[in-house]
C-alpha positions as CSV (number, residue, x, y, z in Angstrom):
1,M,-19.7,17.2,5.1
2,K,-17.3,20.0,5.8
3,A,-14.1,21.0,4.3
4,F,-10.8,19.0,5.1
5,H,-9.6,22.0,7.3
6,Y,-12.5,21.5,9.6
7,I,-10.7,18.3,11.2
8,R,-8.5,21.1,13.0
9,Q,-11.2,22.0,15.5
10,F,-11.4,18.5,16.7
11,P,-9.4,17.7,19.9
12,F,-6.6,15.3,19.0
13,E,-7.9,12.2,20.3
14,E,-11.0,12.5,18.1
15,Q,-8.4,13.4,14.9
16,L,-7.2,9.7,15.1
17,Y,-10.5,8.3,14.5
18,Y,-10.7,10.5,11.4
19,L,-7.0,10.0,10.5
20,R,-7.7,6.3,10.5
21,S,-9.9,6.7,7.7
22,L,-7.3,8.5,5.2
23,V,-4.8,5.4,6.2
24,E,-7.7,3.2,4.4
25,M,-8.0,5.0,1.6
26,A,-4.1,4.8,1.3
27,K,-4.1,1.0,1.5
28,N,-6.6,0.8,-1.0
29,I,-4.8,2.9,-3.6
30,E,-4.1,0.8,-5.8
31,Q,-8.0,-0.1,-6.6
32,T,-9.2,3.4,-6.4
33,P,-6.2,6.0,-7.0
34,I,-7.0,9.7,-5.4
35,V,-5.2,12.8,-5.2
36,W,-3.5,13.6,-2.2
37,D,-4.3,17.4,-1.8
38,K,-6.3,18.6,0.6
39,N,-8.9,20.6,-1.5
40,S,-9.6,16.8,-2.7
41,F,-10.8,15.8,1.0
42,L,-14.2,16.2,3.2
43,V,-14.6,15.7,6.7
44,D,-18.1,13.6,6.7
45,L,-19.5,14.2,10.7
46,T,-21.9,11.8,10.1
47,D,-19.9,8.8,9.3
48,G,-16.8,10.3,11.5
49,K,-14.6,9.8,8.3
50,I,-12.3,11.9,5.9
51,K,-13.8,11.3,2.7
52,T,-12.4,12.0,-1.0
53,F,-14.1,13.4,-4.2
54,I,-11.6,13.3,-6.7
55,F,-10.4,9.6,-7.7
56,G,-9.4,7.7,-10.4
57,F,-11.7,5.4,-12.4
58,D,-11.5,3.3,-15.9
59,K,-13.0,6.3,-17.5
60,H,-11.3,9.2,-15.3
61,P,-7.7,8.1,-14.8
62,I,-5.7,10.5,-12.1
63,H,-3.0,12.2,-13.9
64,V,-1.5,14.1,-11.2
65,S,-0.3,11.1,-8.8
66,Q,1.8,11.5,-5.2
67,D,3.1,8.6,-3.7
68,A,0.6,7.2,-1.2
69,V,2.8,7.1,1.7
70,D,4.0,11.1,1.3
71,G,0.6,11.9,0.4
72,L,-0.7,10.2,3.8
73,K,2.1,11.9,5.5
74,E,1.4,15.2,4.4
75,T,-2.3,15.2,5.1
76,I,-1.8,14.0,8.7
77,I,0.5,16.7,9.1
78,L,-1.6,19.4,7.7
79,A,-4.5,18.0,9.8
80,L,-2.5,18.4,13.2
81,T,-0.7,21.9,12.2
82,T,-1.5,25.2,10.9
83,L,0.3,25.0,7.8
84,H,-0.7,24.9,4.8
85,R,1.9,23.0,2.6
86,V,4.4,20.7,4.3
87,L,7.9,21.5,3.0
88,G,10.0,19.6,5.9
89,K,9.7,19.0,9.7
90,P,6.8,21.1,11.1
91,R,8.3,23.1,14.1
92,R,6.5,22.5,17.5
93,I,5.1,26.0,17.4
94,D,3.1,24.7,13.4
95,F,1.1,22.6,15.7
96,I,-2.5,23.4,17.3
97,D,-2.0,21.0,19.9
98,Q,1.5,20.8,21.3
99,R,1.1,18.3,24.1
100,E,4.1,15.8,24.1
101,I,1.5,12.8,22.6
102,V,1.1,15.0,19.5
103,I,4.2,15.5,18.7
104,R,5.8,12.0,19.3
105,F,3.0,10.9,17.0
106,A,3.7,13.4,14.1
107,E,7.4,12.3,14.7
108,N,6.3,8.7,14.0
109,I,4.0,9.6,11.2
110,L,6.8,11.1,9.5
111,H,9.7,8.3,10.1
112,G,6.8,5.8,8.6
113,K,8.2,4.2,5.7
114,S,4.9,2.1,4.5
115,V,1.3,2.9,4.8
116,S,0.9,-0.1,6.9
117,E,3.6,1.2,9.2
118,I,2.2,4.8,9.4
119,G,-1.6,2.8,10.2
120,R,0.2,1.2,13.0
121,V,1.1,4.4,14.5
122,V,-2.3,5.7,14.3
123,E,-3.6,2.6,15.7
124,D,-1.3,2.4,18.8
125,T,-2.1,6.0,19.5
126,I,-5.7,5.5,19.5
127,L,-4.9,2.5,21.8
128,E,-2.5,4.1,24.0
129,I,-5.4,6.8,24.3
130,E,-8.3,4.8,25.1
131,R,-6.3,3.0,28.1
132,Q,-5.4,6.2,29.4
133,M,-9.2,7.5,28.8
134,E,-10.1,4.0,31.1
135,Q,-7.2,4.8,33.8
136,E,-8.7,8.0,34.2
137,K,-12.1,6.5,34.4
138,K,-11.4,4.0,37.2
139,S,-9.2,6.4,38.9
140,S,-12.4,9.0,39.1
141,R,-14.5,6.0,40.0
142,N,-12.0,5.0,42.8
143,Q,-12.2,8.8,44.3
144,A,-15.3,9.3,44.1
145,S,-16.2,5.4,46.2
146,L,-13.7,7.0,48.8
147,W,-16.4,9.8,49.3
148,L,-18.8,7.6,49.8
């Protein structure tokens, strides 16, 4: 397990799979309330997921609660940027990876109005990247066959 900020070291394509686990936590917020704070999350390198260690249950209710949508948005933006707090829309220079796909992803996340909408943005971006990687693989295979 690593501190949440460790996710910033991963390439965007790898971060997306970790961010998917944040969406799953947000979907289960009714059953297991969590504290939406970067210090309550850990990156589990073994499972390839983000996990929380501050959560609520019958004998330990969460008193500091943030809306799941806002908490999810902020946590995703923190993963993509050098920011320590999100006070508004980040500037392009705040992003670790400043490629257009990352900026577009962040904008779509910020426009999300529900956890399921944000989840769709994550899943659609994963599919887009997987398609691009498959295209590149096919292209390199075709190039290799031309040389033979």
